[in-house]
N, C-alpha and C positions, 0 to 999 in steps of 0.2 A: 058586049058588056055582061050579059047574063052568064056567059061561059067563063069569063075572067073571074067573076065573083065566085063562081062555083069552084074554080081551081084554088083560089085563096082560101076558101072555106075548107077545102079538103086538106090543105097544108096545116091549117090551124087544128084541125081535128087530129091529124097525125101527131102533132106536137103534144097535144093533151093526152093522147093515148100513150105516147112515149114517157111523158112525165109520170103518168099514172103507173106505168110498168116499173119505172125507176124507184118510185116511192115504195111500191109493193115489194121490190127486190131488197131495198134497204131495210125495210121492216123485217123481212125474212131473215136477213143477215144478222141484224141486231138480236133478233130472237134466238138465233142459233148461238150467237156469242154469249148471251146471258145463260143459255142452257148449258154451255160448256164450263161455266164457273163452278168451283168447288169450295165448300165451306171449311175454314180452318179456325182454330182458336189461337190467338197470340196474346202473350203477356208482355206489356211494355212498361218496364220499370215498376213491376209489381201490379199493374192494372190490366185485367183480362178483358178481351173483347172478341166477339165472333166476327169473322171477315169472310166474304165471298170473293174469290179471286181467280183470275185466269193464269196467275204466276205459276211457273213450273217448279221453281226452286225457292228455298228460304230466302236467298239473297234477292231474287226478283220480287218476292213479297215485301221485304223491307224497303226496297227501292220504290215500289209502287205506293208505299205509305210515306214517302218523302223522308225516310230515315237514313241519314248519312252515318255510316258505321266507321269505326277505327279498330285497329287490331287489339286494343285493350278491352273492347266491349265484350260482354258475355252474350254469346248467341248459341242457342241450342234448339234443334240440332244445327250442325254446321251449315254455312251459307250455300254450299253446293248440294245440299240434301234435297231430293225431289219431294215435292209436296204430294200428299195423298189426302183423300177425304178424312176430315176430322184430325188432321195433324195438329199437334200442340207445339207452338213455337214460343220460346222464351227469349226476351231481349232485355238486357240491362245495360244502360249506357255508362261508360266509365266516367269517373269524376276526377278532375285534377286536384292533387294534394301537394302542398309545399312541405316537403319532408326534410328536416335538418337533423343530421346525425353528428354529434360532437362538433357542432358548428359548421359542418359542411352541408349546404342546402342543395336540393335538387327537386325537380317537379316529377311527380309520379301520377299516372292515370290508373285508377283502380275501380273495381266493382265491389270491393269488400264493403260490408254493411257497417262494420265497427272497426275501431282502431286495432283491437286485438286480432281480428280476422285479417287485417292488412299486414300486420307483423308476421302472422303465420304464413300468408301468401308469399311474403318476402324472405321466408326462412330466417327471421330474426327472433332469437330467444332473449328474453329479459333475464339478466342475472339478478341476484337478490337485492343489490343496492342500486341498480340502474333506475333512472328516472325518465318516465314517459309523460308527455303533456300534449293534449288532454289524456285522460286515463283510458285504459284499454276497453272499457265498456261504452265509451262515447261513440255516437253514430257519425259516420263519415259524411261530411257535407262538401259542397263544391268550394274549391279554393281554401280548404281548411289548412291551417298552419299546424304542423305536427313536429314536436321536438323530442329527440331521444338523446339523453346524456348517459354515456357509458361510465359506470363507476370505476375508479382506480384507487390504488392503495397509496396512502400518505403516512409516513412515520412522523409522529409528533414526539419531540424530545423536550419534555416539559420539566424544568428544574432537575434535569439529569435522569428522569424516568422516561423510558421509551414506550410508545403505544402505537400500534398500527390501526389506522382508521380508513374505511372505504368511503369514498366521497364522489360527488359529481360537481363540486364547487369549482368555479373558474379562477378565483383569486384567493390569496391568503386571508384577506379580511372576510370574504364570504364564507370561507371554510370555518374560521373561528366562530363566526356568528351562527352558522348552521349547526355546528356541533357543540354550541354553548360553552366554548372555552373562553373565559373572561381574561382580559388583559387590563391590569390596573397600574395606575400611576406611572412609575418609571420602568416598568417591565420592558425588556427588549425582545423583539421578534425578528427573526431572520429566516427567509427573505422578508423584505418589507411588505407591509399590508397590501399595497397596490400591485404586487407582483403576481403574475399568472402562475397557476399551479400546473405541474406536469406529473406524469406517471412516476411512481416510486420516488417522489421527492421527499425531503426531510424538512420539517419545520422546527427550528430551534427557538425555545422560549426560555429566556433567562429571567427568573423572578428576582426583582430588585426591591429591597426594603430598606428604607432609611429610618433609623430610630435614634433616640437620644438615650445615652447610657450615663447614669450618674454614679460615679465612683466616690466613695467616702474614704478619706485618708486621715491619719493622725497628724496633728500639728505638734511637734516636740515641745515640751515645756523647758524653760530655762531654769538653771540652778543659781540661786542667789545665796551668797554667804554674808553673814553679819557677825561682827565681833560680839563676844559675850564674856564679860569679866567674871561671871560666876562660874565659868567652866575653866578647868586647868588648861594651861597652854598646850596645844597639840591635840586636844580632844574636840570632837565635833558632835553635834546633836541635831537630828532632824526636827525642826519646829513644825513644818507643814509639808505634807507629801505633795509632790507635783501632780498635775492632771493634764493629760493630753487634750488638745483642742481637736475639733473636727472640721475638715476642709472637704467641701463637695466640689468635685470636678465634673463638668458637663461635657460629654463627648458626642459629636455627630458621627454616627456609625453607619456605614453602608454595608448591607448584607447582599450577597449574590447566591441564590439557591441555598440559603440557610447558612452560608459561610461568610465570616467577616472579611472584607477586602480592604477597608480603610477606616481610619479612626482619626478624628480631628478635634482638638480641644477647643471648645466654644467659649466657656466661661468658668470662673472659679468663684465660690462663695464660702464664707466662713459660717459654719453651722453652730460652732461652739468655740469660745475662746479658751486658750490654754491657761493653766494656772502654774505659776513658778513654784519650784521646790525651794524651801527656805531652810538653810542649814546654819545653826549657831556654831561659831568657831571660838573656842576658849582662848582667852588672853591672860588668865590668871597663871602666875608663875608656878609651874608644876615641878615636882621632884624630878630633877634631871636624871636621865637613865644612866647615870654614872655613879660610881661609888666614891664617896669623898675620901680625901686623903687621910682623914682621921681614923680610917680603918687600920688598925695597927698590925704590924707584922706578928705581934704576939697572938692576935686573934687568928691570923692566917695559920698559925701552927695548930690551932685547935679544930680546924674544919676537916671535912671528909675529903680525901685526896685520891685521885685515880687518873688513869690515862684514857684519852678519847681520841677518835679521829676527827679532824676538823677541816671545814671548807670555809669559804668567805662569800658574802653577798652584799649587794647594794640596794638602795631604795628604788632604783630605776631599772631593776632587772625585769625580764619578760615575765609577765604574770604577777608582778609585785604591785601591791596597792600603795606602798609607802607607809602603811600603818601596821604596827605589830599586833600580835594577838591580844596584848594587854592594853592597846589603845595609844601607844606612843607614836607620834607623827615623826617619822625619821627624816622626812624631807625638811621639816621645820627645825629639826634638831640634828643637823649633820654631825655634830661632835659627840653625840651620845655613844656610850659604850654598851652595846647590847649583843647578846648571843641568842640564837634560836636553839631550843633543846627539846628533848623528849620528856614531857612533864612526868612520865612514870619513873624517870631516872633522876632528873633534876627538876624540882618543883618550880613552876613559874613564880617570878618575884624574888627568887633566891639571889643573894649576892655571891659572886664567884670571883676567883682569880684564875686567869688563863695564862699559861706560860707563853711569853712572847707577845701578849696582847694587853695584859694588865687587869685591873679590877673592872668588873662589868656586872650587869643585871641580866638574869635569865628572863627576858621579856617577850620572847617570840617563839613560834613553833614553825614546823615545815613538814610537808608530806613526805619528804625524803629523810627527815631527821628521826631516826629510830634507834633506840638503844643507846649505847655509849658513842654518840656522835653529836657534834655541835656545828653550828654555822655562825661565823663571826661577822658582825656588821662593820663595813667600812663606808665612808662617805663617797668614795669614787671607785670606778671600775679598775683603775690602774693599781691602786693599793690592794684591792680585792684579788686581782690577778697575781700580785707579788706574794700574797699570803699563800695562795695555791691550796694544796691538799697535803696535810701533814699530821703526824701524831704528836699530841701535846699533853702536858700534865695540867689537870684542872683541880682546883680546890673549892669546895662548896663551903662558904663561910657561915651562912645561916639559912 
């Protein structure tokens, strides 16, 4: 029994000794491991810290710090760079950005600090009229939405005048609003306001203006004649001058780009009534423009006698008024014996005898009657044509 107990005791002792040696060995190994560590400085997303590590490379260091890297991250020096004492490591994690260029969106991972730096990294230059949202000085944040609209040229044809404008607008309506081009009333725009804009497109604006134009016209006055027994028959006298009335016509006028394209009469209104012209017509029996038969042939022999060239006319000839220069109304006295003369040769009012015509009165003149020439009155064109143009003898009786 004593021997057995002694053996068991010896085994326990060896176990304790072995355990002691194991612990002593582990402590020595741990101490050696700790002594092998080297100190490095690492900046993680801008925050610096000193780290003691047994990692041999930058990549192992990041892995030991539970940092999962991706190719877009900024790591300096490179992951395969061996670490040495006092190595400075910089790590910046890339952030996802949703970047839309002219409506085409894609996800970009970047370490750029600002929008401007991101554009520079992507070799994207902003033209003068391009639009970037947010602005270039904004800080990049995770899952930021970034929009770049490239400006393009649009030709605006406004009322016939052309103008080139650079824009980032997507529709015609947005373009007009953004560039403060007002559309009024009935103005026409092509393409339509909801249409999408494209590069080098033209926008046609037709300016339509509807106005009311009031035109004033004369209303002709009527001529009224009344008999007057105080005037010799055949004579007329204006008792009251006529006066035109005024008529206003209202037109609905459509103008396109300053030019009238349609006109429609809307209404008429009388602004002033016309006043009739009143003429007194003589009914008193006047001395008929003939020479009475009591003019004797004896008197005929005492007058001045000479030859003249003669023509014939009627009261209804072109340009004739029907009234002689002395006031005889030939239309009312178709049987009158009247000749037109040159008053410097035969005084008006003279009684004459015309060969082939008979006794008459020099009661009219004519622009073509000059010198020794007379024009003989007949009541009808047929008798005037028969007279024709001939040389006759005339005697001025008084």
